[in-house]
C-alpha positions as CSV (number, residue, x, y, z in Angstrom):
1,M,-91.2,4.6,-67.0
2,T,-91.0,4.9,-70.8
3,T,-91.9,8.0,-72.7
4,A,-95.0,6.4,-74.1
5,A,-96.1,5.3,-70.6
6,A,-95.5,8.7,-69.2
7,Q,-97.5,10.3,-72.0
8,A,-100.4,7.9,-71.4
9,A,-100.3,8.6,-67.6
10,L,-100.4,12.3,-68.3
11,E,-103.4,11.9,-70.6
12,D,-105.2,9.8,-68.0
13,A,-104.5,12.5,-65.3
14,V,-105.7,15.3,-67.5
15,R,-109.0,13.4,-68.2
16,A,-109.5,12.8,-64.5
17,V,-109.0,16.5,-63.7
18,A,-111.3,17.5,-66.6
19,A,-114.0,15.1,-65.3
20,A,-113.7,16.6,-61.8
21,T,-114.2,20.1,-63.0
22,R,-117.3,19.5,-65.1
23,H,-119.4,20.1,-62.1
24,A,-117.2,22.8,-60.5
25,T,-120.2,24.9,-59.6
26,E,-121.4,22.1,-57.2
27,L,-118.0,22.0,-55.3
28,P,-117.5,23.8,-51.9
29,P,-115.6,27.1,-52.3
30,D,-112.6,25.8,-50.3
31,E,-112.4,22.7,-52.5
32,R,-112.5,24.8,-55.7
33,T,-109.7,26.9,-54.3
34,R,-107.5,23.9,-53.7
35,L,-108.4,22.5,-57.1
36,V,-107.4,25.7,-58.9
37,A,-104.1,25.8,-56.9
38,G,-103.3,22.2,-57.9
39,I,-104.0,22.9,-61.5
40,D,-101.8,26.0,-61.5
41,T,-98.9,23.9,-60.0
42,A,-99.4,21.2,-62.5
43,V,-99.5,23.6,-65.5
44,A,-96.3,25.2,-64.2
45,R,-94.5,21.9,-63.9
46,L,-95.7,20.8,-67.4
47,T,-94.6,24.1,-68.8
48,A,-91.1,23.6,-67.4
49,A,-91.0,20.0,-68.7
50,R,-92.1,21.2,-72.2
51,A,-89.4,23.8,-72.1
52,A,-86.7,21.2,-71.5
53,V,-87.9,19.1,-74.4
54,L,-88.0,22.1,-76.7
55,V,-84.4,23.1,-75.9
56,A,-83.3,19.5,-76.5
57,Q,-85.1,19.5,-79.8
58,R,-83.6,22.8,-80.9
59,D,-80.1,21.7,-79.9
60,S,-80.4,18.4,-81.8
61,G,-80.9,20.3,-85.1
62,A,-83.6,17.8,-86.3
63,W,-86.0,20.6,-87.0
64,R,-83.8,21.8,-89.9
65,A,-85.0,18.9,-92.1
66,H,-88.5,20.5,-92.4
67,G,-87.5,23.7,-94.2
68,D,-88.1,26.1,-91.4
69,P,-85.6,29.1,-91.2
70,T,-85.4,29.1,-87.4
71,F,-86.4,26.8,-84.6
72,E,-88.9,29.4,-83.4
73,A,-90.6,29.2,-86.9
74,W,-90.7,25.4,-86.7
75,R,-92.3,25.6,-83.2
76,A,-94.8,28.2,-84.4
77,R,-95.8,26.0,-87.3
78,T,-96.1,22.8,-85.4
79,S,-97.8,24.3,-82.4
80,R,-99.9,26.8,-84.4
81,T,-99.3,29.4,-81.6
82,G,-97.4,32.0,-83.6
83,V,-93.8,33.1,-83.7
84,R,-94.1,35.4,-80.7
85,A,-95.4,32.6,-78.4
86,A,-92.8,30.2,-79.8
87,A,-90.0,32.7,-79.1
88,A,-91.3,33.1,-75.5
89,E,-91.3,29.3,-75.0
90,V,-87.7,29.1,-76.2
91,R,-86.6,32.0,-74.1
92,R,-88.2,30.3,-71.1
93,G,-86.5,27.1,-71.8
94,D,-83.1,28.7,-72.0
95,A,-83.6,30.4,-68.7
96,L,-84.7,27.2,-66.9
97,A,-81.8,25.2,-68.5
98,A,-79.3,27.8,-67.4
99,M,-80.7,28.3,-63.9
100,P,-81.4,25.0,-62.1
101,A,-82.5,26.7,-58.9
102,V,-85.3,28.4,-60.9
103,R,-86.4,25.1,-62.4
104,D,-86.5,23.5,-59.0
105,A,-88.6,26.4,-57.7
106,V,-91.1,25.8,-60.5
107,D,-91.3,22.1,-59.7
108,E,-91.9,22.8,-56.1
109,G,-94.6,25.4,-56.8
110,R,-92.7,28.3,-55.3
111,V,-92.8,30.4,-58.4
112,T,-95.2,30.7,-61.4
113,V,-94.5,30.5,-65.1
114,E,-95.1,34.2,-65.2
115,H,-92.2,34.7,-62.8
116,V,-90.0,32.5,-64.9
117,D,-90.9,34.7,-68.0
118,V,-89.6,37.7,-66.1
119,V,-86.4,36.0,-65.3
120,A,-86.1,34.9,-68.9
121,R,-86.6,38.4,-70.3
122,T,-84.1,39.7,-67.7
123,A,-81.5,37.2,-68.9
124,A,-82.2,37.8,-72.6
125,G,-81.3,41.5,-72.4
126,A,-78.7,41.2,-69.6
127,S,-75.3,42.9,-69.6
128,P,-72.2,40.8,-68.7
129,P,-72.3,41.7,-64.9
130,V,-76.0,40.8,-64.8
131,R,-75.5,37.5,-66.7
132,E,-72.7,36.6,-64.3
133,A,-75.0,37.2,-61.4
134,L,-77.8,35.2,-63.0
135,A,-75.4,32.3,-63.5
136,S,-74.4,32.3,-59.8
137,T,-76.2,30.5,-57.0
138,Q,-76.4,33.7,-55.0
139,G,-78.0,35.7,-57.8
140,Q,-80.6,33.0,-58.5
141,S,-81.4,32.8,-54.8
142,Q,-81.9,36.6,-54.6
143,L,-84.3,36.5,-57.6
144,L,-86.2,33.6,-56.2
145,A,-86.5,35.3,-52.8
146,M,-88.0,38.4,-54.5
147,A,-90.3,36.2,-56.6
148,A,-91.7,34.5,-53.5
149,R,-92.7,37.9,-52.0
150,V,-94.5,39.5,-54.9
151,D,-96.7,38.8,-57.9
152,A,-95.3,38.6,-61.4
153,G,-96.1,42.2,-62.2
154,R,-94.3,43.7,-59.3
155,F,-91.5,41.1,-59.7
156,A,-90.8,42.5,-63.1
157,K,-90.1,45.9,-61.6
158,A,-88.1,44.3,-58.8
159,A,-86.0,42.3,-61.2
160,A,-85.3,45.4,-63.3
161,L,-84.2,47.3,-60.2
162,W,-82.0,44.4,-59.2
163,A,-80.3,44.4,-62.6
164,A,-79.9,48.1,-62.6
165,A,-78.3,48.0,-59.2
166,L,-75.8,45.4,-60.5
167,D,-74.9,47.5,-63.6
168,R,-76.0,51.1,-63.5
169,S,-74.1,51.9,-66.6
170,A,-76.3,49.4,-68.5
171,L,-79.4,51.3,-67.4
172,E,-77.9,54.5,-68.8
173,R,-77.0,52.8,-72.1
174,G,-80.5,51.4,-72.4
175,H,-82.0,54.9,-71.8
176,Q,-79.7,56.5,-74.4
177,T,-80.7,53.8,-76.9
178,Q,-84.4,54.6,-76.2
179,R,-83.7,58.3,-76.7
180,A,-82.0,57.7,-80.0
181,R,-85.1,55.8,-81.3
182,R,-87.6,58.5,-80.3
183,F,-89.9,59.9,-83.0
184,L,-93.3,61.5,-83.4
185,H,-95.3,61.4,-86.7
186,L,-98.2,63.8,-87.4
187,A,-100.0,62.8,-90.6
188,E,-102.8,65.0,-92.1
189,T,-105.3,62.6,-93.7
190,S,-108.8,62.9,-95.0
191,D,-110.1,61.4,-91.7
192,G,-108.1,63.9,-89.5
193,T,-104.7,63.9,-88.0
194,R,-103.0,60.6,-87.3
195,I,-100.4,60.5,-84.5
196,S,-97.8,57.8,-84.0
197,G,-94.5,57.7,-82.3
198,Q,-92.3,56.3,-79.6
199,L,-90.7,58.0,-76.5
200,D,-88.1,56.9,-74.0
201,A,-89.5,55.6,-70.8
202,V,-88.8,58.9,-68.9
203,A,-90.5,61.1,-71.4
204,G,-93.4,58.6,-71.7
205,H,-93.9,58.6,-68.0
206,R,-94.1,62.4,-68.0
207,L,-96.6,62.4,-70.8
208,R,-98.8,59.8,-69.1
209,L,-98.8,61.8,-65.9
210,A,-99.7,65.0,-67.8
211,L,-102.6,63.2,-69.6
212,E,-103.9,61.7,-66.4
213,A,-103.7,65.0,-64.6
214,V,-105.8,66.7,-67.4
215,A,-108.2,63.8,-67.9
216,G,-109.0,63.2,-64.3
217,K,-111.5,60.6,-63.2
218,P,-114.5,60.1,-65.5
219,A,-117.8,61.3,-64.3
220,P,-120.6,58.7,-64.0
221,D,-122.3,60.1,-67.2
222,D,-119.0,60.3,-69.1
223,E,-119.5,58.0,-72.1
224,R,-116.1,58.6,-73.7
225,S,-113.8,55.6,-74.1
226,P,-110.3,55.8,-72.4
227,E,-108.8,56.4,-75.8
228,Q,-111.1,59.3,-76.4
229,R,-110.4,60.8,-73.0
230,R,-106.7,60.7,-73.6
231,A,-107.1,62.3,-77.0
232,D,-109.2,65.1,-75.4
233,A,-106.5,65.5,-72.7
234,L,-103.8,65.9,-75.4
235,E,-105.8,68.5,-77.2
236,H,-106.3,70.4,-73.9
237,L,-102.6,70.3,-73.2
238,A,-101.9,71.8,-76.6
239,A,-104.5,74.5,-76.1
240,T,-103.0,75.3,-72.7
241,A,-99.5,75.5,-74.1
242,L,-100.6,77.9,-76.9
243,G,-102.5,80.1,-74.5
244,A,-99.9,80.3,-71.7
245,T,-97.5,83.3,-71.7
246,A,-94.8,84.5,-69.4
247,A,-94.6,88.1,-68.1
248,G,-92.7,89.2,-71.3
249,G,-95.3,87.8,-73.5
250,V,-93.2,84.8,-74.5
251,P,-95.3,81.6,-74.8
252,V,-94.5,79.0,-72.1
253,G,-95.9,75.5,-71.5
254,P,-97.4,73.9,-68.5
255,R,-95.2,71.6,-66.3
256,A,-96.4,68.2,-65.3
257,S,-95.5,67.2,-61.7
258,V,-93.2,64.2,-61.8
259,T,-92.1,62.6,-58.5
260,F,-89.0,60.4,-58.1
261,L,-87.3,59.0,-55.1
262,M,-83.6,58.8,-54.4
263,R,-81.9,57.3,-51.3
264,E,-79.0,59.0,-49.6
265,E,-76.5,56.4,-50.8
266,T,-77.6,56.9,-54.4
267,W,-77.4,60.7,-54.0
268,A,-73.8,60.3,-52.7
269,A,-72.8,58.0,-55.5
270,L,-74.2,60.3,-58.1
271,R,-72.3,63.3,-56.7
272,A,-69.1,61.3,-56.5
273,E,-69.4,60.2,-60.1
274,R,-70.2,63.7,-61.4
275,R,-67.4,65.3,-59.5
276,G,-64.9,62.6,-60.1
277,E,-64.2,62.4,-56.4
278,A,-63.8,58.6,-56.5
279,G,-60.8,58.7,-58.8
280,E,-60.0,55.2,-59.9
281,G,-62.9,54.0,-57.7
282,A,-65.4,55.9,-59.9
283,A,-65.5,53.0,-62.3
284,V,-66.2,50.7,-59.4
285,S,-69.0,52.8,-58.1
286,R,-70.8,52.8,-61.4
287,T,-71.1,49.0,-61.2
288,S,-71.8,48.8,-57.5
289,T,-75.1,47.7,-56.0
290,V,-76.2,51.1,-55.1
291,P,-80.0,51.2,-55.9
292,P,-81.0,53.6,-58.7
293,A,-83.3,56.5,-58.3
294,T,-86.9,55.5,-59.1
295,F,-90.2,57.0,-60.1
296,D,-92.8,56.7,-57.3
297,D,-94.1,53.5,-58.9
298,G,-90.7,51.8,-58.7
299,V,-89.4,52.2,-62.3
300,A,-85.6,52.8,-62.4
301,L,-84.5,56.3,-63.5
302,P,-81.2,56.6,-65.6
303,P,-78.4,58.7,-63.9
304,S,-78.4,61.3,-66.8
305,E,-82.1,61.9,-66.2
306,V,-81.6,62.3,-62.5
307,A,-78.9,64.9,-63.1
308,R,-81.2,66.7,-65.6
309,L,-84.2,66.7,-63.3
310,L,-82.1,67.9,-60.3
311,C,-81.2,71.0,-62.3
312,D,-84.8,72.2,-62.1
313,C,-87.0,70.7,-59.4
314,E,-88.2,71.1,-55.9
315,L,-86.2,69.1,-53.3
316,T,-88.1,67.7,-50.4
317,R,-86.2,66.2,-47.5
318,V,-87.9,63.3,-45.8
319,V,-86.5,62.4,-42.4
320,V,-86.8,58.7,-41.4
321,D,-85.8,56.8,-38.3
322,A,-83.4,53.8,-38.0
323,D,-86.1,51.4,-39.2
324,G,-86.7,53.4,-42.4
325,Q,-90.0,55.0,-41.2
326,P,-90.8,58.6,-42.1
327,M,-91.2,60.9,-39.0
328,D,-94.4,62.8,-38.4
329,L,-94.3,66.2,-40.2
330,G,-96.4,67.8,-37.5
331,R,-99.6,68.8,-39.4
332,T,-102.9,68.3,-37.6
333,T,-105.4,69.2,-40.3
334,R,-107.9,66.7,-41.6
335,L,-106.4,66.3,-45.1
336,H,-102.8,65.2,-45.4
337,T,-100.5,67.9,-46.7
338,A,-98.4,67.5,-49.9
339,G,-95.3,66.9,-47.7
340,Q,-97.0,64.3,-45.6
341,R,-98.2,62.5,-48.7
342,R,-94.7,62.5,-50.1
343,A,-93.4,60.9,-46.9
344,V,-96.2,58.3,-46.9
345,T,-95.4,57.6,-50.6
346,A,-91.7,57.1,-49.9
347,R,-92.6,54.6,-47.1
348,D,-95.4,52.6,-48.7
349,G,-94.6,52.8,-52.4
350,G,-98.1,52.1,-53.5
351,C,-101.4,50.8,-52.2
352,F,-100.7,49.3,-48.7
353,W,-103.0,46.3,-49.3
354,P,-100.7,43.2,-49.8
355,G,-100.7,42.1,-53.4
356,C,-102.6,45.1,-54.8
357,G,-99.8,47.0,-56.6
358,T,-101.8,50.1,-57.5
359,P,-99.4,52.9,-58.3
360,T,-98.9,55.7,-55.8
361,R,-100.5,58.3,-58.1
362,W,-103.8,56.5,-58.1
363,C,-103.9,56.1,-54.3
364,E,-105.4,58.1,-51.5
365,V,-104.0,58.6,-48.0
366,H,-106.2,56.7,-45.5
367,H,-106.5,57.6,-41.8
368,L,-105.7,54.3,-40.2
369,A,-107.0,55.8,-37.0
370,W,-110.3,57.1,-38.3
371,W,-110.6,60.9,-38.1
372,D,-114.2,61.0,-37.0
373,R,-114.7,57.8,-35.0
374,D,-111.2,57.3,-33.4
375,G,-110.1,60.9,-33.2
376,G,-107.2,60.0,-35.4
377,E,-104.5,62.5,-36.3
378,T,-103.5,63.6,-39.8
379,S,-99.9,62.3,-39.5
380,V,-97.5,60.2,-41.4
381,D,-97.6,57.4,-38.8
382,D,-101.4,57.1,-38.9
383,G,-101.5,57.4,-42.7
384,A,-101.3,54.7,-45.4
385,L,-101.6,54.8,-49.2
386,A,-104.7,53.0,-50.3
387,C,-106.4,52.6,-53.7
388,S,-110.0,53.7,-54.0
389,F,-111.3,50.1,-53.8
390,H,-109.3,49.1,-50.7
391,H,-110.0,52.4,-49.1
392,H,-113.7,51.7,-49.3
393,E,-113.2,48.1,-48.1
394,L,-111.4,49.3,-45.0
395,H,-114.3,51.4,-44.0
396,R,-117.0,49.0,-45.2
397,L,-115.6,46.0,-43.3
398,D,-114.2,48.0,-40.3
399,L,-110.9,46.2,-40.7
400,A,-107.9,46.0,-38.4
401,V,-104.4,46.9,-39.8
402,T,-100.9,46.0,-38.5
403,R,-97.8,47.6,-39.9
404,Y,-94.6,45.6,-39.9
405,T,-90.9,46.5,-40.4
406,V,-89.0,43.9,-42.5
407,P,-85.3,43.3,-42.0
408,G,-83.1,44.8,-44.7
409,G,-81.8,41.4,-45.6
410,A,-85.3,40.2,-46.5
411,C,-85.8,43.0,-49.1
412,G,-84.6,43.2,-52.6
413,P,-83.6,46.4,-54.5
414,G,-86.3,49.0,-54.5
415,E,-88.5,47.0,-52.1
416,T,-89.9,48.9,-49.1
417,R,-89.1,47.6,-45.6
418,T,-92.7,48.4,-44.6
419,C,-95.6,45.9,-45.1
420,Y,-99.0,45.4,-43.7
421,A,-101.4,42.7,-42.5
422,V,-105.2,43.2,-42.7
423,A,-107.7,41.3,-40.6
424,T,-111.4,41.4,-39.7
425,P,-112.5,42.6,-36.3
426,G,-112.8,39.0,-35.3
427,G,-109.1,38.4,-36.1
428,R,-109.4,36.5,-39.4
429,V,-106.4,37.5,-41.6
430,L,-107.5,38.7,-45.1
431,A,-104.0,39.6,-46.4
432,D,-100.5,39.5,-45.0
433,G,-97.7,41.2,-46.8
434,R,-94.8,39.9,-44.7
435,P,-92.2,37.9,-46.7
436,V,-91.6,34.2,-45.8
437,D,-88.2,32.9,-44.9
438,D,-86.7,29.5,-45.9
439,A,-88.4,27.8,-43.0
440,G,-91.8,29.1,-44.2
441,Q,-92.2,31.6,-41.3
442,R,-93.4,35.1,-41.8
443,V,-90.6,37.7,-41.3
444,G,-91.1,41.2,-39.8
445,T,-91.4,43.1,-36.6
446,A,-94.8,44.6,-35.7
447,A,-94.4,48.3,-35.4
448,R,-97.9,49.5,-34.8
449,A,-101.5,48.3,-35.1
450,W,-104.9,50.0,-35.6
451,L,-108.0,48.4,-34.1
452,P,-111.6,49.3,-34.9
453,G,-112.9,51.8,-32.4
454,R,-109.6,52.0,-30.5
455,G,-107.3,53.7,-33.0
456,A,-103.6,53.2,-32.9
457,V,-102.0,50.8,-30.4
458,H,-98.6,49.3,-30.0
459,P,-98.6,45.5,-30.7
460,S,-97.1,44.9,-27.2
461,G,-99.9,47.0,-25.6
462,D,-97.5,49.8,-24.7
463,P,-98.0,53.3,-26.1
464,P,-96.5,53.8,-29.6
465,R,-93.1,55.3,-29.5
466,R,-90.2,56.1,-31.8
467,T,-86.8,54.4,-31.5
468,G,-83.5,54.8,-33.2
469,V,-81.5,57.8,-34.5
470,P,-83.2,59.7,-37.4
471,R,-81.5,59.9,-40.7
472,V,-82.3,61.9,-43.8
473,I,-83.4,60.9,-47.4
474,D,-83.5,63.6,-50.1
475,V,-86.6,63.1,-52.3
476,P,-86.6,65.3,-55.4
477,V,-90.2,66.0,-56.5
478,A,-92.4,68.1,-58.8
479,C,-89.9,68.2,-61.6
């Protein structure tokens, strides 16, 4: 087929789809769902095709005859989308051209354009070890496996952790670059004080947590905008800092609670590096695939910040079994204790509902075996992190929940081995978080289930029990 014929066929197909959607309100819901999925796949394939043409046009140099300083400027002018959008298109094209497996995944509908953009951003700022991994078939397969399991937002965090595990020294260099660029401006103007600045990711995380802790959830009659609530929270923090004093009368400031998680192998690697125990192997350990410490929302933490926080923090030890499940901490009160919440957080890593992605700090601990109806215990096993919306949905719809343990080989860096499936009392599955293998089959071993009115049951029908030898993970918290 010639280029002109292909373009004509494309225009005919677009007109046909447009005609089919003019009366979308009259279509059955299932048909609309299929139509949207088909359009999504077509848009992704067309985006990949356009990227290939753009890269060829750039490499040809023909754009230089039009007086544009860069190819991105030429694309921005001819497409009228702007330089930022043009740069993103070019970056996407380079990634697809360099990684055939990713291009094939787009053509087959296994990943979205947004996933490709994450890969492209990762490649654009990659260090040599990460670039080498991205160029390899194994590295591309690992990224695609992660992309198939999560949405683009969570894939961005997973890809960042994957890159950090490949080159931990690059994570530290990036953090120090951010630190060097930090600034804060306070300008007194006739309209008040104007604040502008930039912080490194760690400091910014601490500031956000402090502001959220002070601002709290808005009351129903709170008419302030989110920006106004943050401004009031900052003012309150300043007033608290000025009013707080130590026993000797020396002013002291409040300390925001920051939680970060660190696996035992990361702890051991950090100790070896700091002590120089590895000798010549120390250089190797810095570029090994040991996962970095992370905030409770999965953002990687640079080694220097881990070392600083460990100097002045509370250290909570969470004991987990051979399947990576935290053991019950033994409390039987109605509300989960701080220690139990930390254990549940280390296991679930956010809202348990597949695809939700709400950070841990915005979640509540739900009694999977209801406290009042099922006589459920306040334990780590019977608890799950849930955002406010999904917590209400569980109770409103009286849903059944099954917890699965995923094999380690099916998880990427920073991904929890615990996932859940949610179903109606009649058995209709609403959401299933288990990853899919190459054959399209769900992967994971059912560990425990919770049925409406019955509480906790073992999937096999036997009483729930623990197996495996416990091991220990050190979780530094409240720094």
